[in-house]
Structures are given as structure tokens and as C-alpha cells.
N, C-alpha and C positions, 0 to 999 in steps of 0.2 A: 768353544771352537778354537782350534789352533791357528795362530797367526804366524805365517812363514814369510821371511824376506828372501828375495832373489835378486842378486846383484849382477848386472850385465855390463859387458863392454861392446857387445854387438846385438843389434835388434834381431838378428837371425836366430838367436837362442830363445827368444821369448815364446814363440808359438809352440815349439816342441816341449818346453817345460810346462806351459799352461795345459797342453794336451795330456801330458803325463799325470799332472795333478787331477785333471778332470776324470781321467780313466781310473786312477789308482786311489786317490784321496780327495774326492770332490768336496767333502765338507770342510776342508782346510781353507782359510782365508789367505790369499797370496798377494803380496805387495811387491812391485818391481821397482828397482833403483838402477839408474844407468849412467855410465860415462862412456859415450860412444866414440870419443876421439882417442881412446887409449891404444887400440891395436897399431895404428901407424906410428905412434910415439914409441911403442915397445919395439916394433920392427926396426925403426931408425936407430934406436939406442943400442940394440943388440943385447941388452940386459935390463934388469929391473932397477932403475935409478931411484934415488931418494924422492924425486918428483913423482914417479910412478907409485912408489910405496905410499906417499902422502895421499894420492888420489884414490887408491884402493881403500886406505883408512877412512877417507871421507865418505865413501860409499857405505862402509860399515857403520859409521856414525849416523848417517841418515836413517839406516835401517833400525838401529837401536833407538833413536829418537822417536821412531814410528811405533815402537813397542812390540817388535817381532820377538817370537820365542826361540827362533832358530834362523840361521842365515845360510843360504846356498849361493856360492859364487859360480858363475858359469864361464869364467874366463880362464882357459887352460894354460896360458903362457905367463901367469902371474902367481905361481905357487909360493914363491918366497914371500911376496908381499902379503898374500892371504895367510900364510903361516904366522907372520908377525901380528896380523889382526887377530887371529884365533887365540893367540897366547894371552891377549889382554882383555878380550871380550868376556862378559859373564854368561853368554849364551852359547849353545853349540854352533860351530861354524864348519860347514862342509866345503872342501875343495870340489871342483867340478867332477873329478873322476874317482874320488876316494871310494865311494860306494860301489862303483862299477869294478874297480880294481879288487876290492874285497870279495865281491861276488865271483869274479873270475878265478881268484885264488882258491876259493871254496870249491869251485867246479873242478879245478885241477887240469893238468895236461899242458901242452905246448900252447903258448899264448901269442897273439899278434895284436898290435895297436895300429889302427888306421887313423890318420889325422888329415885335416885340410889346412892347418896353419903350422908350417914347418918350424918356426921359432919355438913352439911349445913342446916339440918332440923329446928333447933331452930332459927337460924338467919332468915330463910325464914318465919317462923311463926311470928317472931317479926316484920319483914318488912310488912307482910300482915296486921297485927294488926295496925301498924303505918299508913299505907295508908288508911285503913278503918276508923281510927279515923279522919284523915285529911278530908275524904269525909263525915264525920258525920254518919258512919255506925258502928255497933258493932256485926258483925257476928261471929259465931263459925266456926272454921276450923279444920278438921281432917288431920292428916299427917300419912304417911306410907312410909317405905323404902323398895324398891324391892331388897332384899338381893341377892347378886350374879349377878345382872343384869349388873353392870358396868364391872365386871370381864369377863362376857360372851362377852360383846361388845369388850373389849380389846383383847380378844382371837379370834375375828372374827366371833363369833357365834351370828349373828343377830337374828335368830329365837328364841334362848333361851332368849336373852336379852328382846325381845319384849314380849315373853310369860310370863316371870317373872314380868314384869311391868304390864301387863294386869291382872294377878292374884292378884297383890298387889292392883290395882285399884278396883277390884271386892270386896276386903275385906273391903272397906270403907262402912260405914253405910249410905244408902239412900241419896246419894249426888245429888244435882241438877247440879253442875258444878265440873268438875275434871280438875286439873291443873297438867301438867307434868313439874317438876321443872328443871331438867337439860336440857340444849339445845340439848344435844346428844340423848335425848329420843324421838325425833320427829318420828323416824322410827316405834315406837310402837303405833302410833296414831290409825291406823285401827284396831289393835288387841284390844286396849282398847275399842274402839267403839263397836266392835263385841261382847265383853264379858260383857260390862256394859250397852249398849244401849245409852250411852252418848257420844257426840262428844267432846273430850277433847280439852282444850286450850293448845297450845304449846308456849314456850317462843320465838322461832325464828319468827313465824308469827306475834305474838302480837308486838314484838319489832320492826320489820321492818315497820309495819303499823304506829307505834307511831313515829319512826324516820322520816318517810316520812311526817307525819303531822307536826312535829316540823320544819323541813326544809322548807316546803311549807309556813308555817306561817311566818317564818323569811323572806322569799322572798316577801311575801305579805306586811309585815310591811315595808320592805325596799322600796318597790315600792310606798307605800303611803307617806313615808317620802320624797321621791324624787319629789313628785308632788308640 
């Protein structure tokens, strides 16, 4: 059985990720690790400070100590800190949106990113461009923040959260693919589809599919080496 670690900075991401694992890869063992005070620290600092980098590294260390085989971060505004962690860990590390970005680029066409946490938008645009360059692509991407959606989710108003995200998605100009940046946005999937006519990509589903592929490839390679 595969053992996957999931590192959170908001509890809102836990249920969508668990749901994706249950639907796509139910046999995987999933362990959660969290530092739920980081978003306001990141928002106040305006950048990823050494303290933030150390706290992200601490989450990774907890996961490794627990014996996970791969680690998924669900915090979209901490890409630089996650990249530093990924370089030194001996296990695969996924950023929140890496798998979704790769899936969108394989789909092709004009892309849009909808977020609920504005400080993460620039980092997401940069990561999308970096992955596109790696794949030999040079697509344009639009971004929009669904203002007020995260506050609505935190107060338990899922309907408002989903509606604000759908309206933000609708404001994008003629997209072929729409990506929902925060993992906590998965509940808005049907609302976005109904308002835009586009089936949006979500980070939880794309990430779980990519993690399953990575672990199965590791198992396949190990079996070949044992022959």
C-alpha cells in the first residue's frame, strides 16, 4: 500500500483532497500534516520569509519522519518554499498545482486560473509559465481572484463561495480550459461548469492522479530491477 503525505496550511483543503483520494485512489494510505497559522503570516509579510521557509520545511520533515513515499503540498502561495524542500528531499514532492498545470497544458488552448487567495496568483502564473517552458509551450494565461470566496468558505457559506468562484470564472475571456487554483475550491466545480460550459480542472483530482502514476512507476521500476 502506498503511503502519501499531504501538507496543509488551511483546513479547507483537507476534505477535497480526501475526497479525491477516496474516488481515484482509495487504496492509498493518506497522512495529513498542518501548520494552519501560515496564511495570515504570508499575507502580512507579502513574501516568503526565512521563517515561512523554515515552517514549510518543518512540515516536510514531519512527513518524512512518518515514512511517506511522496508528499503533496496544498498551499498555493508558498511555491518558493516548497521548491526548496523538493530539492533536498529523497521522495517526490508535488506543489499544489503542478499536476493540474501539466494536465491543462496537455489539453491545450487558452487557459484561465481562478483563485480565492490573491497573494498566490503571481506565483501560480510564474509556475505555469515555467512548466509550459519545460514542455516547449508558450501559452497565454489569464488570472482572476474570486474576492470574498475564501471568507465565505471560512464562515461556512459554501453556496456563496461557489457562486463567487463561478462568477469570477465567467469573467475570463474565451477560455478553453479553466483551472481552480486552491484545493479548497473543488466544491465549486459544478457551479463553474454550469455558468461557463467548461468542465474545470481541480488541483485535488489532478494531483491524486499524478501521485498514483508516480508511485506505480516507482513500483514498476523496482520490479524490473529485481529481475
